LUMBAGU-628432 format. One line per field, with one value per atom (N, C-alpha, C): residue in one letter; z, x, y. Coordinates in nm, 3 decimals, always signed. Layout:
N
code	c(A | ...);
Z	c(Z | ...);
X	c(X | ...);
Y	c(Y | ...);
***
This chain:
156
code	c(M | M | M | R | R | R | L | L | L | G | G | G | S | S | S | M | M | M | M | M | M | T | T | T | K | K | K | K | K | K | Q | Q | Q | A | A | A | S | S | S | E | E | E | M | M | M | D | D | D | G | G | G | Y | Y | Y | Y | Y | Y | R | R | R | R | R | R | S | S | S | R | R | R | R | R | R | P | P | P | L | L | L | F | F | F | R | R | R | N | N | N | P | P | P | T | T | T | T | T | T | V | V | V | K | K | K | G | G | G | K | K | K | I | I | I | G | G | G | C | C | C | G | G | G | L | L | L | L | L | L | L | L | L | V | V | V | I | I | I | W | W | W | F | F | F | S | S | S | L | L | L | L | L | L | M | M | M | L | L | L | P | P | P | F | F | F | L | L | L | M | M | M | F | F | F | W | W | W | L | L | L | A | A | A | S | S | S | G | G | G | R | R | R | S | S | S | V | V | V | T | T | T | I | I | I | P | P | P | H | H | H | S | S | S | N | N | N | I | I | I | P | P | P | N | N | N | A | A | A | N | N | N | Q | Q | Q | Y | Y | Y | P | P | P | R | R | R | F | F | F | E | E | E | M | M | M | S | S | S | L | L | L | I | I | I | M | M | M | S | S | S | Q | Q | Q | E | E | E | N | N | N | R | R | R | G | G | G | L | L | L | Q | Q | Q | L | L | L | T | T | T | T | T | T | S | S | S | D | D | D | V | V | V | Q | Q | Q | R | R | R | N | N | N | S | S | S | S | S | S | D | D | D | N | N | N | L | L | L | R | R | R | V | V | V | E | E | E | V | V | V | H | H | H | V | V | V | N | N | N | Y | Y | Y | L | L | L | L | L | L | W | W | W | V | V | V | S | S | S | E | E | E | A | A | A | D | D | D | D | D | D | N | N | N | A | A | A | A | A | A | V | V | V | Y | Y | Y | C | C | C | D | D | D | R | R | R | F | F | F | E | E | E | R | R | R | N | N | N | N | N | N | S | S | S | D | D | D | A | A | A | D | D | D | W | W | W | M | M | M | F | F | F | I | I | I | E | E | E | S | S | S | L | L | L | N | N | N | T | T | T | P | P | P | C | C | C | N | N | N | P | P | P);
Z	c(-3.223 | -3.100 | -3.047 | -2.998 | -2.936 | -2.788 | -2.732 | -2.591 | -2.502 | -2.548 | -2.463 | -2.453 | -2.550 | -2.546 | -2.471 | -2.442 | -2.370 | -2.219 | -2.154 | -2.010 | -1.947 | -1.837 | -1.768 | -1.684 | -1.640 | -1.558 | -1.427 | -1.377 | -1.250 | -1.270 | -1.376 | -1.402 | -1.427 | -1.494 | -1.522 | -1.391 | -1.302 | -1.174 | -1.089 | -1.095 | -1.022 | -1.076 | -1.208 | -1.271 | -1.236 | -1.233 | -1.196 | -1.051 | -0.964 | -0.825 | -0.811 | -0.889 | -0.887 | -0.935 | -1.042 | -1.096 | -0.997 | -0.933 | -0.837 | -0.721 | -0.670 | -0.555 | -0.595 | -0.711 | -0.749 | -0.819 | -0.867 | -0.943 | -0.863 | -0.733 | -0.653 | -0.647 | -0.649 | -0.638 | -0.499 | -0.491 | -0.361 | -0.274 | -0.333 | -0.258 | -0.319 | -0.234 | -0.281 | -0.285 | -0.372 | -0.377 | -0.250 | -0.194 | -0.072 | -0.100 | -0.003 | -0.022 | +0.073 | +0.179 | +0.273 | +0.238 | +0.289 | +0.262 | +0.322 | +0.444 | +0.507 | +0.422 | +0.370 | +0.288 | +0.161 | +0.097 | -0.026 | -0.001 | +0.108 | +0.144 | +0.179 | +0.254 | +0.290 | +0.167 | +0.070 | -0.053 | -0.132 | -0.140 | -0.212 | -0.146 | -0.013 | +0.060 | +0.045 | +0.050 | +0.029 | -0.113 | -0.209 | -0.347 | -0.364 | -0.301 | -0.306 | -0.237 | -0.123 | -0.053 | -0.138 | -0.205 | -0.288 | -0.404 | -0.474 | -0.589 | -0.543 | -0.427 | -0.372 | -0.345 | -0.291 | -0.265 | -0.398 | -0.501 | -0.631 | -0.696 | -0.665 | -0.721 | -0.646 | -0.534 | -0.452 | -0.528 | -0.605 | -0.681 | -0.779 | -0.845 | -0.940 | -0.868 | -0.748 | -0.668 | -0.633 | -0.593 | -0.556 | -0.680 | -0.799 | -0.917 | -0.949 | -0.930 | -0.952 | -0.858 | -0.732 | -0.636 | -0.662 | -0.702 | -0.728 | -0.848 | -0.938 | -1.058 | -1.025 | -0.898 | -0.859 | -0.853 | -0.871 | -0.863 | -0.725 | -0.700 | -0.576 | -0.599 | -0.499 | -0.503 | -0.418 | -0.480 | -0.415 | -0.427 | -0.318 | -0.319 | -0.271 | -0.358 | -0.323 | -0.249 | -0.183 | -0.126 | -0.239 | -0.221 | -0.314 | -0.235 | -0.298 | -0.240 | -0.121 | -0.124 | -0.024 | -0.098 | -0.039 | -0.105 | -0.113 | -0.223 | -0.244 | -0.223 | -0.289 | -0.264 | -0.293 | -0.386 | -0.415 | -0.303 | -0.209 | -0.097 | +0.021 | +0.018 | +0.129 | +0.079 | +0.053 | +0.001 | +0.116 | +0.079 | +0.172 | +0.217 | +0.116 | +0.140 | +0.033 | +0.072 | -0.026 | +0.025 | -0.069 | -0.039 | -0.141 | -0.091 | -0.180 | -0.122 | -0.209 | -0.167 | -0.148 | -0.037 | -0.007 | -0.038 | -0.130 | -0.166 | -0.161 | -0.043 | -0.028 | +0.040 | +0.049 | +0.112 | +0.260 | +0.327 | +0.472 | +0.509 | +0.429 | +0.462 | +0.342 | +0.377 | +0.275 | +0.336 | +0.265 | +0.317 | +0.251 | +0.315 | +0.266 | +0.343 | +0.279 | +0.341 | +0.322 | +0.430 | +0.427 | +0.480 | +0.398 | +0.435 | +0.429 | +0.537 | +0.542 | +0.588 | +0.555 | +0.604 | +0.638 | +0.733 | +0.777 | +0.773 | +0.714 | +0.702 | +0.812 | +0.883 | +0.988 | +0.955 | +0.937 | +0.912 | +1.036 | +1.092 | +1.205 | +1.157 | +1.048 | +0.988 | +0.836 | +0.763 | +0.615 | +0.581 | +0.676 | +0.648 | +0.723 | +0.792 | +0.868 | +0.838 | +0.801 | +0.761 | +0.822 | +0.875 | +0.928 | +0.862 | +0.823 | +0.761 | +0.851 | +0.907 | +0.988 | +0.905 | +0.898 | +0.815 | +0.903 | +0.879 | +0.951 | +0.849 | +0.879 | +0.794 | +0.874 | +0.829 | +0.894 | +0.800 | +0.858 | +0.780 | +0.824 | +0.728 | +0.751 | +0.686 | +0.771 | +0.718 | +0.754 | +0.655 | +0.685 | +0.694 | +0.645 | +0.666 | +0.706 | +0.826 | +0.874 | +0.985 | +0.988 | +1.100 | +1.197 | +1.159 | +1.242 | +1.347 | +1.461 | +1.565 | +1.551 | +1.527 | +1.518 | +1.374 | +1.360 | +1.227 | +1.207 | +1.266 | +1.245 | +1.263 | +1.192 | +1.202 | +1.190 | +1.266 | +1.259 | +1.254 | +1.157 | +1.157 | +1.110 | +1.141 | +1.120 | +1.040 | +0.931 | +0.850 | +0.860 | +0.885 | +0.902 | +0.786 | +0.734 | +0.624 | +0.664 | +0.612 | +0.635 | +0.507 | +0.501 | +0.389 | +0.441 | +0.371 | +0.417 | +0.404 | +0.292 | +0.270 | +0.190 | +0.169 | +0.104 | -0.044 | -0.105 | -0.245 | -0.262 | -0.156 | -0.165 | -0.167 | -0.209 | -0.206 | -0.066 | -0.038 | +0.091 | +0.103 | +0.221 | +0.248 | +0.357 | +0.336 | +0.433 | +0.552 | +0.672 | +0.792 | +0.866 | +0.907 | +0.982 | +0.973 | +1.007 | +1.013 | +1.153 | +1.215 | +1.351 | +1.348 | +1.427 | +1.432 | +1.540 | +1.555 | +1.653 | +1.585 | +1.644 | +1.588 | +1.601 | +1.514 | +1.515 | +1.638 | +1.707 | +1.817 | +1.768 | +1.795 | +1.742 | +1.810);
X	c(+0.453 | +0.464 | +0.604 | +0.651 | +0.781 | +0.768 | +0.867 | +0.858 | +0.879 | +0.960 | +0.991 | +0.871 | +0.783 | +0.667 | +0.548 | +0.550 | +0.438 | +0.458 | +0.351 | +0.359 | +0.243 | +0.276 | +0.173 | +0.088 | -0.026 | -0.114 | -0.048 | +0.033 | +0.103 | +0.203 | +0.274 | +0.373 | +0.299 | +0.189 | +0.112 | +0.058 | +0.010 | -0.041 | +0.070 | +0.188 | +0.309 | +0.345 | +0.344 | +0.378 | +0.273 | +0.144 | +0.040 | +0.060 | +0.092 | +0.117 | +0.237 | +0.343 | +0.463 | +0.428 | +0.354 | +0.320 | +0.229 | +0.137 | +0.051 | +0.130 | +0.230 | +0.311 | +0.410 | +0.466 | +0.576 | +0.528 | +0.408 | +0.361 | +0.265 | +0.269 | +0.183 | +0.241 | +0.160 | +0.212 | +0.267 | +0.361 | +0.419 | +0.317 | +0.236 | +0.133 | -0.002 | -0.096 | -0.232 | -0.312 | -0.407 | -0.495 | -0.576 | -0.591 | -0.671 | -0.818 | -0.879 | -1.020 | -1.111 | -1.056 | -1.141 | -1.139 | -1.234 | -1.242 | -1.121 | -1.081 | -0.963 | -0.838 | -0.823 | -0.709 | -0.706 | -0.819 | -0.823 | -0.798 | -0.852 | -0.822 | -0.676 | -0.621 | -0.478 | -0.389 | -0.421 | -0.343 | -0.353 | -0.471 | -0.487 | -0.409 | -0.415 | -0.342 | -0.191 | -0.144 | -0.003 | +0.041 | -0.043 | -0.012 | -0.004 | -0.098 | -0.093 | +0.031 | +0.070 | +0.190 | +0.313 | +0.317 | +0.431 | +0.447 | +0.335 | +0.346 | +0.379 | +0.331 | +0.371 | +0.518 | +0.573 | +0.715 | +0.793 | +0.745 | +0.812 | +0.805 | +0.703 | +0.690 | +0.770 | +0.824 | +0.901 | +1.016 | +1.100 | +1.203 | +1.151 | +1.038 | +0.979 | +0.932 | +0.875 | +0.833 | +0.952 | +1.059 | +1.179 | +1.239 | +1.239 | +1.284 | +1.189 | +1.062 | +0.962 | +0.989 | +1.012 | +1.038 | +1.174 | +1.273 | +1.406 | +1.411 | +1.314 | +1.308 | +1.245 | +1.210 | +1.154 | +1.006 | +0.940 | +0.795 | +0.750 | +0.620 | +0.563 | +0.443 | +0.404 | +0.283 | +0.180 | +0.069 | -0.030 | -0.169 | -0.244 | -0.385 | -0.456 | -0.529 | -0.582 | -0.717 | -0.751 | -0.887 | -0.971 | -1.101 | -1.193 | -1.285 | -1.332 | -1.430 | -1.375 | -1.246 | -1.193 | -1.114 | -1.096 | -1.024 | -0.875 | -0.808 | -0.667 | -0.634 | -0.705 | -0.691 | -0.550 | -0.479 | -0.340 | -0.243 | -0.278 | -0.194 | -0.218 | -0.333 | -0.375 | -0.403 | -0.299 | -0.322 | -0.373 | -0.455 | -0.498 | -0.378 | -0.295 | -0.170 | -0.070 | +0.052 | +0.158 | +0.290 | +0.361 | +0.495 | +0.596 | +0.699 | +0.796 | +0.935 | +1.037 | +1.174 | +1.244 | +1.312 | +1.393 | +1.539 | +1.597 | +1.737 | +1.810 | +1.842 | +1.926 | +2.052 | +2.148 | +2.276 | +2.258 | +2.169 | +2.152 | +2.060 | +1.958 | +1.857 | +1.832 | +1.821 | +1.786 | +1.691 | +1.583 | +1.485 | +1.351 | +1.246 | +1.111 | +1.028 | +0.942 | +0.847 | +0.711 | +0.640 | +0.505 | +0.408 | +0.311 | +0.217 | +0.074 | +0.001 | -0.140 | -0.220 | -0.347 | -0.434 | -0.571 | -0.635 | -0.769 | -0.859 | -0.975 | -1.068 | -1.174 | -1.195 | -1.295 | -1.394 | -1.522 | -1.625 | -1.712 | -1.708 | -1.794 | -1.936 | -1.944 | -2.077 | -2.055 | -2.158 | -2.140 | -2.058 | -2.039 | -1.968 | -1.834 | -1.795 | -1.670 | -1.591 | -1.463 | -1.382 | -1.244 | -1.193 | -1.055 | -0.982 | -0.857 | -0.777 | -0.651 | -0.637 | -0.522 | -0.421 | -0.300 | -0.196 | -0.086 | -0.051 | +0.059 | +0.169 | +0.288 | +0.404 | +0.508 | +0.541 | +0.638 | +0.754 | +0.870 | +0.989 | +1.055 | +1.094 | +1.178 | +1.310 | +1.402 | +1.530 | +1.642 | +1.727 | +1.846 | +1.971 | +1.963 | +2.069 | +2.007 | +2.036 | +1.974 | +2.054 | +2.047 | +2.107 | +2.002 | +1.878 | +1.766 | +1.728 | +1.675 | +1.632 | +1.487 | +1.402 | +1.259 | +1.224 | +1.152 | +1.120 | +0.967 | +0.888 | +0.744 | +0.686 | +0.575 | +0.510 | +0.361 | +0.283 | +0.138 | +0.093 | +0.003 | -0.054 | -0.200 | -0.273 | -0.416 | -0.449 | -0.516 | -0.562 | -0.716 | -0.765 | -0.911 | -0.963 | -1.080 | -1.148 | -1.292 | -1.345 | -1.490 | -1.549 | -1.682 | -1.755 | -1.889 | -1.945 | -2.069 | -2.192 | -2.200 | -2.309 | -2.259 | -2.342 | -2.295 | -2.262 | -2.304 | -2.271 | -2.147 | -2.097 | -1.981 | -1.849 | -1.743 | -1.609 | -1.555 | -1.462 | -1.399 | -1.294 | -1.287 | -1.185 | -1.091 | -0.962 | -0.860 | -0.867 | -0.878 | -0.885 | -0.753 | -0.703 | -0.578 | -0.512 | -0.384 | -0.307 | -0.245 | -0.261 | -0.209 | -0.103 | +0.001 | +0.103 | +0.072 | -0.052 | -0.101 | -0.206 | -0.237 | -0.351 | -0.481 | -0.578 | -0.706 | -0.785 | -0.845 | -0.936 | -1.078 | -1.168 | -1.307 | -1.381);
Y	c(-6.050 | -5.972 | -5.982 | -5.867 | -5.868 | -5.891 | -5.958 | -5.991 | -5.868 | -5.773 | -5.656 | -5.561 | -5.562 | -5.470 | -5.527 | -5.649 | -5.711 | -5.693 | -5.653 | -5.632 | -5.711 | -5.773 | -5.849 | -5.754 | -5.803 | -5.723 | -5.685 | -5.770 | -5.743 | -5.630 | -5.632 | -5.524 | -5.392 | -5.395 | -5.274 | -5.213 | -5.298 | -5.245 | -5.189 | -5.252 | -5.195 | -5.056 | -5.045 | -4.916 | -4.806 | -4.848 | -4.751 | -4.704 | -4.798 | -4.759 | -4.669 | -4.698 | -4.609 | -4.470 | -4.458 | -4.325 | -4.249 | -4.320 | -4.254 | -4.200 | -4.276 | -4.231 | -4.121 | -4.128 | -4.033 | -3.909 | -3.903 | -3.785 | -3.700 | -3.709 | -3.621 | -3.481 | -3.378 | -3.241 | -3.214 | -3.118 | -3.086 | -3.016 | -2.928 | -2.855 | -2.888 | -2.919 | -2.946 | -2.812 | -2.805 | -2.686 | -2.680 | -2.556 | -2.544 | -2.577 | -2.641 | -2.680 | -2.602 | -2.548 | -2.470 | -2.322 | -2.248 | -2.106 | -2.035 | -2.076 | -2.012 | -2.038 | -2.159 | -2.191 | -2.111 | -2.089 | -2.012 | -1.865 | -1.809 | -1.670 | -1.655 | -1.750 | -1.742 | -1.752 | -1.834 | -1.845 | -1.713 | -1.658 | -1.531 | -1.421 | -1.414 | -1.313 | -1.330 | -1.453 | -1.478 | -1.443 | -1.460 | -1.426 | -1.274 | -1.200 | -1.052 | -0.999 | -1.054 | -1.012 | -1.039 | -1.156 | -1.196 | -1.100 | -1.067 | -0.977 | -0.833 | -0.793 | -0.661 | -0.656 | -0.763 | -0.772 | -0.766 | -0.831 | -0.829 | -0.688 | -0.609 | -0.476 | -0.368 | -0.402 | -0.305 | -0.241 | -0.312 | -0.244 | -0.141 | -0.172 | -0.075 | +0.050 | +0.033 | +0.145 | +0.236 | +0.173 | +0.249 | +0.322 | +0.263 | +0.332 | +0.451 | +0.433 | +0.537 | +0.655 | +0.626 | +0.733 | +0.802 | +0.721 | +0.775 | +0.866 | +0.853 | +0.941 | +1.072 | +1.098 | +1.231 | +1.232 | +1.124 | +1.120 | +1.079 | +1.084 | +1.041 | +0.956 | +0.878 | +0.798 | +0.869 | +0.907 | +0.992 | +0.935 | +0.933 | +0.902 | +1.030 | +1.102 | +1.232 | +1.225 | +1.335 | +1.351 | +1.410 | +1.404 | +1.472 | +1.563 | +1.665 | +1.759 | +1.835 | +1.870 | +1.961 | +2.066 | +2.187 | +2.289 | +2.253 | +2.292 | +2.269 | +2.123 | +2.033 | +1.889 | +1.840 | +1.908 | +1.863 | +1.893 | +1.984 | +2.016 | +1.921 | +1.853 | +1.770 | +1.626 | +1.547 | +1.412 | +1.320 | +1.227 | +1.125 | +1.041 | +1.009 | +0.940 | +0.981 | +1.013 | +1.044 | +0.992 | +0.929 | +0.882 | +0.938 | +1.005 | +1.060 | +1.038 | +1.044 | +1.022 | +1.153 | +1.165 | +1.288 | +1.255 | +1.336 | +1.315 | +1.447 | +1.495 | +1.617 | +1.577 | +1.670 | +1.639 | +1.613 | +1.686 | +1.674 | +1.557 | +1.533 | +1.429 | +1.338 | +1.211 | +1.112 | +1.012 | +0.986 | +0.889 | +0.902 | +0.855 | +0.863 | +0.961 | +1.033 | +1.123 | +1.063 | +1.038 | +0.982 | +1.087 | +1.130 | +1.233 | +1.175 | +1.196 | +1.156 | +1.275 | +1.278 | +1.386 | +1.329 | +1.397 | +1.355 | +1.478 | +1.464 | +1.576 | +1.562 | +1.675 | +1.679 | +1.790 | +1.755 | +1.852 | +1.868 | +1.991 | +2.017 | +2.051 | +2.114 | +2.145 | +2.157 | +2.192 | +2.206 | +2.332 | +2.424 | +2.548 | +2.556 | +2.451 | +2.451 | +2.323 | +2.336 | +2.222 | +2.239 | +2.126 | +2.125 | +2.005 | +2.031 | +1.927 | +1.908 | +1.792 | +1.758 | +1.679 | +1.732 | +1.668 | +1.614 | +1.489 | +1.425 | +1.399 | +1.449 | +1.427 | +1.347 | +1.228 | +1.139 | +1.116 | +1.099 | +1.075 | +0.947 | +0.869 | +0.749 | +0.780 | +0.836 | +0.884 | +0.789 | +0.762 | +0.681 | +0.767 | +0.895 | +0.994 | +1.120 | +1.171 | +1.293 | +1.356 | +1.489 | +1.564 | +1.617 | +1.601 | +1.651 | +1.549 | +1.600 | +1.512 | +1.477 | +1.578 | +1.554 | +1.512 | +1.403 | +1.355 | +1.332 | +1.417 | +1.410 | +1.550 | +1.575 | +1.705 | +1.684 | +1.766 | +1.763 | +1.907 | +1.937 | +2.070 | +2.062 | +2.166 | +2.173 | +2.301 | +2.284 | +2.399 | +2.407 | +2.530 | +2.549 | +2.630 | +2.585 | +2.649 | +2.677 | +2.789 | +2.819 | +2.869 | +2.869 | +2.929 | +2.980 | +3.078 | +3.140 | +3.051 | +2.978 | +2.885 | +2.767 | +2.669 | +2.546 | +2.565 | +2.677 | +2.702 | +2.784 | +2.848 | +2.940 | +2.856 | +2.923 | +2.862 | +2.863 | +2.767 | +2.760 | +2.869 | +2.933 | +3.036 | +2.982 | +3.003 | +2.957 | +3.056 | +3.004 | +3.088 | +3.092 | +2.974 | +2.970 | +2.832 | +2.834 | +2.710 | +2.703 | +2.590 | +2.568 | +2.458 | +2.469 | +2.371 | +2.263 | +2.237 | +2.136 | +2.050 | +1.936 | +1.856 | +1.933 | +1.899 | +1.969 | +1.923 | +2.015 | +1.985 | +2.009 | +1.916 | +1.936 | +2.050);
***
């Protein structure tokens, strides 16, 4: 036996105590429900922040991010949410479009569209628009017919 390789019980217990103290993780895993939800939420926010440059490249290439409505006439003209990039000489920024569907009956439909702009270069003063399009049909099997467009919010 070599003398250097032999360790006494006292030395072994000192080494175990050292490893226990020095090898602790910086952050402990959450044990409560609030802690687990908070960690999950923080992780989602972090990955969303990391994806932001990819979103900007997507928008800069001329595309838009759209969440469509279903079961309304001309659904591509009335997105539930749409984000697109404006790149003209007079205006530069983001265009955010949302729409809300209001059904008074099975034969009457109103679509309220809100268009907001987040412009960093602009010569215009007003940077928001709201308009209401009204559709009707004779019965529930007929196609929707466009009736009118108003430059005001929809009134029930």
